C-alpha positions in Angstrom: 65.4 22.9 99.8 66.6 24.7 102.9 68.1 27.7 101.1 64.8 28.4 99.3 62.8 28.4 102.5 63.4 32.1 103.4 62.4 33.1 99.8 59.2 31.0 99.9 58.3 32.4 103.4 58.7 36.0 102.2 57.3 35.8 98.7 55.2 32.6 98.8 55.4 29.4 96.8 56.2 31.3 93.6 59.0 33.2 95.2 61.9 31.5 93.4 60.1 32.0 90.0 59.6 35.7 90.8 63.3 36.1 91.6 64.4 34.3 88.5 62.0 36.5 86.4 63.3 39.7 88.0 66.9 38.6 87.4 66.0 37.7 83.8 64.4 41.1 83.3 67.4 42.9 84.7 69.7 41.0 82.4 67.5 41.9 79.4 67.6 45.6 80.5 71.4 45.5 80.8 71.8 43.9 77.4 69.5 46.4 75.8 71.4 49.3 77.5 74.7 47.9 76.3 73.4 47.6 72.8 72.1 51.2 72.8 75.5 52.4 74.1 77.5 50.9 71.3 80.1 53.4 69.9 79.0 55.3 66.9 80.6 54.6 63.6 83.4 57.1 62.9 82.2 57.6 59.4 78.8 58.7 60.7 80.5 61.1 63.0 82.5 62.6 60.1 79.3 63.0 58.1 77.5 64.7 60.9 80.4 66.9 61.6 80.8 67.9 58.0 77.0 68.8 57.8 77.1 71.0 61.0 80.6 72.0 61.9 79.4 75.1 63.8 77.1 73.2 66.1 79.8 70.5 66.7 82.3 73.2 67.6 79.8 74.8 70.0 79.2 71.4 71.7 82.9 70.9 72.2 83.2 74.4 73.7 80.3 73.7 76.1 81.9 70.4 77.1 85.3 72.0 77.8 83.8 74.9 79.7 83.8 74.4 83.4 80.8 76.6 84.1 79.3 77.6 87.4 79.4 75.4 90.4 76.4 73.4 91.7 74.9 75.4 94.5 73.4 72.4 96.3 76.8 70.7 96.4 78.4 74.0 97.4 76.7 73.7 100.8 78.5 70.4 101.6 81.9 71.4 100.1 83.7 70.9 103.4 82.3 67.3 103.6 82.6 66.4 99.9 86.1 67.8 99.2 89.4 66.9 100.8 90.7 69.7 102.9 94.3 68.8 102.1 95.4 70.8 99.0 97.7 68.1 97.8 95.1 65.4 98.1 92.5 67.6 96.4 94.9 68.3 93.5 95.7 64.6 93.1 92.0 63.7 93.0 91.3 66.5 90.4 94.1 65.2 88.2 92.8 61.7 88.4 89.3 62.8 87.4 90.6 64.9 84.6 92.6 61.9 83.3 89.3 60.0 83.3 87.7 62.8 81.2 85.7 64.6 83.9 86.7 68.3 83.5 83.9 69.8 85.6 84.8 72.0 88.6 82.4 69.9 90.6 83.9 66.6 89.6 85.6 65.9 93.0 82.4 66.7 94.9 80.3 64.6 92.6 82.8 61.7 93.0 82.7 61.8 96.8 78.9 62.2 96.8 78.6 59.1 94.6 80.8 57.2 97.0 78.7 58.3 100.0 75.3 57.7 98.3 76.3 54.2 96.9 77.8 53.2 100.2 74.5 54.1 102.0 72.4 52.3 99.4 74.6 49.2 99.7 74.2 49.2 103.5 70.4 49.6 103.1 70.3 46.7 100.7 72.4 44.6 103.1 70.1 45.3 106.0 67.0 44.5 103.9 68.5 41.2 102.9 69.5 40.3 106.4 66.1 41.2 107.9 63.8 39.8 105.3 65.7 37.0 103.5 68.5 36.0 105.8 66.4 34.2 108.4 67.3 33.5 112.0 69.9 30.9 111.4 72.6 33.4 110.3 75.6 33.8 112.6 76.9 37.2 113.8 79.8 37.1 111.3 77.4 36.3 108.4 75.1 39.1 109.4 77.9 41.6 109.6 79.3 40.3 106.3 76.0 40.6 104.4 75.5 44.1 105.9 78.9 45.6 105.5 80.1 44.1 102.2 77.4 45.7 100.0 78.2 49.0 101.6 81.9 48.6 100.8 81.2 47.5 97.3 79.0 50.6 96.7 81.6 52.9 98.3 84.5 51.6 96.1 82.4 51.3 92.9 83.1 54.9 91.8 86.8 54.4 92.4 86.8 51.3 90.2 84.8 53.1 87.5 87.2 56.1 87.5 90.2 53.8 87.3 88.7 51.9 84.3 87.9 55.2 82.6 91.5 56.4 83.1 92.9 53.3 81.6 90.5 53.3 78.6 91.3 57.0 78.0 95.0 56.5 78.2 94.7 53.5 75.7 92.7 55.7 73.3 95.2 58.5 73.5 98.1 56.1 72.9 96.4 54.5 69.9 95.6 57.9 68.3 98.8 59.7 69.1 100.9 58.5 66.1 98.2 59.6 63.7 98.0 63.0 65.4 101.7 63.5 65.0 101.6 62.7 61.3 98.8 65.2 60.8 100.6 67.8 62.8 103.7 67.3 60.8 101.8 67.8 57.5 100.2 71.0 58.9 103.6 72.4 60.1 105.3 71.6 56.8 102.4 73.2 54.9 103.3 76.5 56.6 100.9 76.6 59.6 102.1 77.6 63.0 102.1 75.2 66.0 98.9 76.8 67.4 97.1 76.4 64.1 98.3 72.9 63.6 97.1 71.8 67.1 93.7 73.4 66.4 93.4 71.6 63.0 94.5 68.3 64.4 91.9 68.6 67.2 89.1 69.2 64.7 90.2 66.2 62.5 90.5 63.8 65.4 87.1 64.5 66.9 85.4 61.5 65.2 88.1 58.9 65.6 89.8 59.7 68.9 87.6 62.1 70.9 89.8 61.9 74.1 92.9 63.0 72.3 91.0 65.7 70.3 89.7 67.1 73.6 93.2 67.4 75.0 94.4 69.2 71.9 91.4 71.5 72.0 92.1 72.4 75.6 95.7 73.3 74.6 94.4 75.3 71.7 92.0 77.3 73.8 94.6 77.9 76.5 97.1 79.2 73.9 94.4 81.5 72.5 93.7 82.8 76.0 97.3 84.0 76.2 98.7 81.3 78.5 102.4 80.5 78.2 103.0 77.9 75.6 105.5 75.8 77.6 103.2 75.8 80.6 100.3 74.7 78.4 102.3 71.8 76.9 103.5 70.7 80.3 100.0 70.7 81.7 98.9 68.6 78.7 101.6 66.0 79.5 100.5 65.9 83.1 96.8 65.8 82.3 97.1 62.9 79.8 99.3 60.7 82.0 100.8 58.9 78.9 104.5 58.5 78.5 104.4 59.1 74.8 102.6 62.5 75.2 105.1 63.5 78.0 108.0 62.7 75.7 106.4 64.7 72.9 105.9 67.7 75.2 109.5 67.5 76.2 110.6 67.5 72.5 108.4 70.5 71.7 109.6 72.4 74.8 113.2 71.8 73.9 112.7 72.7 70.3 111.0 76.0 71.4 113.6 76.8 74.0 116.6 76.2 71.7 115.0 77.6 68.5 115.4 74.4 66.4 113.0 73.4 63.7 109.7 72.1 65.0 109.0 70.3 61.7 112.3 68.3 62.0 111.6 67.4 65.6 108.1 66.3 64.7 109.4 64.2 61.7 111.8 62.3 63.9 109.4 61.8 66.8 106.5 60.7 64.5 108.8 58.1 62.9 109.6 56.8 66.3 105.9 56.6 67.3 105.1 54.7 64.1 107.8 52.2 64.9 106.6 51.9 68.5 103.0 51.3 67.3 104.2 48.4 65.1 106.1 46.9 68.0 103.0 47.1 70.2 101.0 45.3 67.5 103.7 42.6 67.2 103.8 42.2 71.0 100.0 41.8 71.1 100.2 39.2 68.3 102.9 37.3 70.1 100.8 37.2 73.3 97.8 35.8 71.5 99.0 32.1 71.1 99.7 32.0 74.9 96.3 33.3 75.7 94.6 30.9 73.3 96.5 27.9 74.7 94.7 28.2 78.1 91.3 28.6 76.4 92.0 25.7 74.1 92.9 23.4 77.0 89.8 24.4 79.0 87.3 24.2 76.1 88.8 21.4 73.9 90.5 18.9 76.1 87.6 18.0 78.5 85.1 17.3 75.6 87.8 15.3 73.8 88.5 13.2 76.9 84.7 12.6 77.4 84.4 11.5 73.8 87.4 9.2 73.9 87.2 7.8 77.4 83.4 8.0 78.0 82.5 4.9 76.0 85.3 2.8 77.7 84.1 3.9 81.1 80.5 3.1 80.2 81.6 -0.3 78.9 83.6 -1.1 82.1 80.6 -0.1 84.3 78.3 -2.3 82.3 80.7 -5.3 82.6 80.9 -4.7 86.4 77.1 -4.7 86.7 76.9 -7.9 84.7 79.6 -9.5 86.9 77.7 -8.6 90.0 74.5 -10.0 88.7 
């Protein structure tokens, strides 16, 4: 075959088999990596946290602490960070919503874009020079060279966007439970600061993203930062409408001196109803999604089973008539 000729010329007669073997090995490695990265059972997390609460608290503090900046990336700060303050703040907010709290997150993000873009260009040039052959047109050469570079450049952006959506979904799913626990703590006589700290410790195993946000709020309040400012920063950092509404409720309750427990009780009830409506919405969407899969996977085999014998019989009769 013509499309196998460049491969056989470069790797020999066994070139296609070598490429298939390499692809199969890569698929095996990817599957093993995905199996190893499966989420840990929340019960195991609870057992481990109950055995060593001090070590777990220390790990969370280390994760939330920004730490010193990377000196090697500091040299290229003008190149790896946007010079516009508004653009820099927007990028930092996006990375924090994705769960990257480090001070060097913006620099690492732009370095990853630059490095992956260069790697993509190098791979494209290697493919064009060693596997593309001489029959490629100018447009094909430019496409096979530039497209891998663009894919590598935009891959970190795609990854961060996916992380932001997953983190928002996790916060939305765990937020009603956190409100119920916070209401119990407040009605038991604890202050708002103590309730947030307790909820953060309890949610570490089941909803780590939401627990991390509450832990940041707890540490900032302990550091003496204004409570209203801390809550507003949490609403902006999470980027979830439910959390923003909750922050507004707490700010208004604090400003007007109303009961926080009553405000939490009403808002927690609304969040529970909203979670039920989301579950019903997902259940109502399921038949529509299954219809397309049923048509694609069931109708063609059924047609083959029903119509296939008739078509085979007609072709046999036609061959007999011609003979």
